[in-house]
C-alpha positions as CSV (number, residue, x, y, z in Angstrom):
1,M,-219.3,42.7,-166.3
2,V,-221.7,39.8,-166.0
3,Q,-224.8,40.2,-163.9
4,L,-226.3,37.3,-162.2
5,D,-229.9,36.9,-161.5
6,P,-230.1,36.0,-157.8
7,G,-233.0,33.6,-158.5
8,Q,-231.0,31.7,-161.1
9,P,-227.8,29.7,-160.7
10,A,-224.8,30.9,-162.6
11,S,-223.8,28.9,-165.6
12,G,-221.7,25.8,-164.7
13,W,-222.8,26.0,-161.1
14,R,-225.2,23.5,-159.7
15,S,-227.4,24.2,-156.8
16,S,-227.0,21.7,-154.0
17,P,-230.1,20.2,-152.4
18,P,-231.0,21.7,-149.0
19,P,-229.4,19.9,-146.0
20,P,-231.6,17.2,-144.3
21,P,-233.3,18.3,-141.1
22,A,-231.0,17.9,-138.1
23,S,-231.7,14.7,-136.2
24,P,-231.6,14.8,-132.4
25,P,-228.1,13.8,-131.2
26,S,-227.7,10.1,-130.2
27,G,-226.4,9.1,-126.8
28,A,-223.0,8.2,-128.2
29,S,-222.5,11.4,-130.1
30,A,-223.6,13.5,-127.1
31,L,-221.1,11.6,-124.9
32,R,-218.4,12.1,-127.5
33,R,-219.1,15.8,-127.6
34,F,-219.1,16.0,-123.8
35,W,-215.8,14.1,-123.7
36,R,-214.2,16.4,-126.3
37,G,-215.4,19.4,-124.4
38,L,-213.5,18.3,-121.2
39,P,-210.0,19.7,-120.6
40,L,-207.1,17.4,-121.4
41,R,-206.1,17.2,-117.8
42,I,-209.5,15.8,-116.8
43,Q,-209.5,13.4,-119.7
44,L,-206.0,12.1,-118.6
45,V,-207.1,11.7,-115.0
46,A,-210.3,9.8,-116.1
47,V,-208.3,7.4,-118.3
48,V,-205.7,6.7,-115.7
49,L,-208.4,6.1,-113.1
50,A,-210.2,3.7,-115.4
51,L,-206.9,1.8,-116.0
52,V,-206.2,1.6,-112.3
53,V,-209.7,0.2,-111.6
54,L,-209.3,-2.4,-114.4
55,A,-205.9,-3.4,-113.0
56,L,-207.4,-3.8,-109.5
57,F,-210.2,-6.1,-110.9
58,I,-207.6,-8.2,-112.7
59,T,-205.4,-8.4,-109.7
60,A,-208.3,-9.4,-107.4
61,A,-209.4,-12.1,-109.8
62,A,-205.9,-13.5,-110.1
63,A,-205.4,-13.4,-106.3
64,T,-208.7,-15.1,-105.7
65,T,-207.9,-17.9,-108.2
66,L,-204.4,-18.4,-106.8
67,L,-205.6,-18.4,-103.1
68,R,-208.4,-20.9,-103.9
69,G,-205.9,-23.2,-105.6
70,Q,-203.5,-23.1,-102.6
71,L,-206.4,-23.8,-100.2
72,I,-207.5,-26.8,-102.2
73,D,-203.9,-28.0,-102.4
74,R,-203.7,-27.8,-98.6
75,I,-207.0,-29.7,-98.2
76,D,-205.6,-32.4,-100.6
77,S,-202.5,-32.7,-98.4
78,Q,-204.6,-33.1,-95.3
79,L,-206.7,-35.8,-97.0
80,Q,-203.6,-37.6,-98.1
81,A,-202.1,-37.5,-94.6
82,S,-205.4,-38.8,-93.2
83,V,-205.5,-41.6,-95.8
84,N,-201.9,-42.6,-94.9
85,G,-202.6,-42.5,-91.2
86,I,-205.8,-44.6,-91.5
87,S,-204.0,-47.1,-93.8
88,A,-201.2,-47.4,-91.3
89,L,-203.7,-48.7,-88.7
90,G,-204.0,-51.9,-90.6
91,G,-205.9,-53.5,-93.5
92,G,-209.3,-53.4,-91.9
93,G,-209.8,-49.7,-92.3
94,P,-210.5,-47.0,-89.7
95,S,-211.7,-47.7,-86.3
96,A,-212.5,-45.7,-83.2
97,G,-209.3,-44.5,-81.6
98,A,-208.6,-42.9,-78.2
99,G,-210.7,-39.9,-79.3
100,G,-213.8,-42.0,-79.8
101,G,-213.8,-41.9,-83.6
102,P,-211.9,-41.3,-86.8
103,P,-209.6,-38.3,-87.0
104,Q,-211.1,-34.8,-87.5
105,L,-209.7,-33.4,-90.8
106,G,-210.9,-29.9,-90.7
107,P,-213.9,-27.8,-89.8
108,S,-216.3,-30.4,-91.3
109,S,-215.0,-33.9,-92.1
110,Y,-216.5,-37.1,-93.5
111,L,-215.4,-40.7,-93.3
112,G,-217.2,-43.7,-94.8
113,I,-216.5,-47.4,-95.4
114,F,-217.9,-49.1,-98.5
115,A,-218.1,-52.7,-99.7
116,G,-216.4,-53.7,-103.0
117,D,-219.7,-53.1,-104.9
118,G,-220.0,-49.6,-103.5
119,R,-222.7,-50.2,-100.8
120,P,-222.1,-48.4,-97.5
121,L,-221.0,-50.8,-94.9
122,T,-221.3,-48.6,-91.8
123,S,-223.1,-45.4,-91.1
124,F,-220.8,-42.6,-92.2
125,S,-219.1,-40.3,-89.8
126,L,-219.8,-36.6,-90.4
127,R,-218.3,-34.2,-88.0
128,V,-219.1,-30.5,-88.0
129,P,-218.2,-27.7,-85.6
130,Y,-220.6,-27.0,-82.8
131,G,-223.4,-24.6,-83.8
132,K,-222.9,-25.2,-87.6
133,Y,-224.8,-27.3,-90.1
134,S,-223.2,-29.2,-92.9
135,S,-224.6,-32.1,-94.9
136,G,-222.3,-34.8,-96.2
137,P,-220.8,-35.2,-99.6
138,Q,-222.8,-36.6,-102.5
139,L,-220.5,-39.4,-103.5
140,P,-220.7,-41.2,-106.8
141,Q,-221.0,-45.0,-106.7
142,L,-217.5,-46.1,-105.8
143,T,-216.8,-49.7,-106.5
144,Y,-213.5,-51.3,-105.5
145,T,-212.3,-51.0,-109.1
146,D,-213.4,-47.4,-109.3
147,T,-211.4,-46.7,-106.1
148,L,-208.3,-48.4,-107.6
149,I,-208.5,-46.0,-110.6
150,R,-209.0,-42.9,-108.4
151,Q,-206.7,-43.9,-105.6
152,G,-204.4,-41.1,-104.5
153,Q,-206.4,-38.5,-106.5
154,P,-208.6,-36.2,-104.5
155,F,-211.7,-35.0,-106.3
156,T,-214.5,-32.5,-105.7
157,V,-218.1,-33.6,-105.2
158,D,-221.3,-31.6,-104.4
159,S,-223.0,-31.5,-101.1
160,T,-226.1,-33.5,-100.5
161,D,-227.9,-30.2,-100.0
162,Q,-227.1,-26.9,-101.7
163,G,-224.2,-26.1,-99.5
164,S,-220.5,-25.9,-100.3
165,G,-218.9,-28.9,-102.1
166,W,-216.6,-31.4,-100.6
167,R,-213.1,-32.5,-101.4
168,V,-212.8,-36.3,-101.0
169,Q,-210.3,-39.1,-101.5
170,A,-211.0,-42.8,-101.7
171,Q,-208.6,-45.6,-100.7
172,A,-208.9,-49.3,-101.5
173,L,-208.2,-51.7,-98.6
174,P,-206.6,-55.1,-99.0
175,N,-209.9,-56.8,-97.8
176,G,-211.8,-55.5,-100.8
177,R,-213.4,-52.6,-99.0
178,T,-213.0,-48.9,-99.7
179,F,-212.9,-46.0,-97.3
180,V,-213.5,-42.4,-98.2
181,V,-212.3,-39.4,-96.3
182,G,-213.5,-35.9,-97.1
183,Q,-213.4,-32.3,-96.0
184,S,-215.9,-29.6,-96.6
185,L,-215.0,-26.7,-98.8
186,D,-217.0,-24.2,-96.6
187,D,-213.9,-22.3,-95.6
188,V,-212.6,-22.2,-99.2
189,D,-215.9,-21.0,-100.6
190,S,-216.5,-18.3,-98.0
């Protein structure tokens, strides 16, 4: 029988170094321990709930994007109808009708007439609902040539203040002038 001295390691055995002092648990490992300590039923409910919330966020984002696109398409159709109606009045551009001015497109509408070089010829017409404030669109310099390039294509511009943008469409007239109709995107952005 072999006797081992408790203070000495046995032959062929190596003593291992003492373990390092335990570090305080990190937030991730504490959370992991907490999660593993929960019953499986609660873990399943939590995972399903997280997936439902994620699905709701994705659905809301998709619905908002789709609805915004449809609203802008509707505004584009209204702009095109206004351009067609004004163009049908004759080659001179819009004039005051029975209602005392150009047609109202939507909640806030704009109409301007410009010379071939892009200068405003008349003061623009900006109509807003009673009790509301809206500034006009910040239009780029639209020469007659620019208008021919953009004709039939509505585009979005900023407001002259920090309000909602505007959707506008320019139309070239046979007399070398341009008229621009626009509708505020207040209702789309709200």
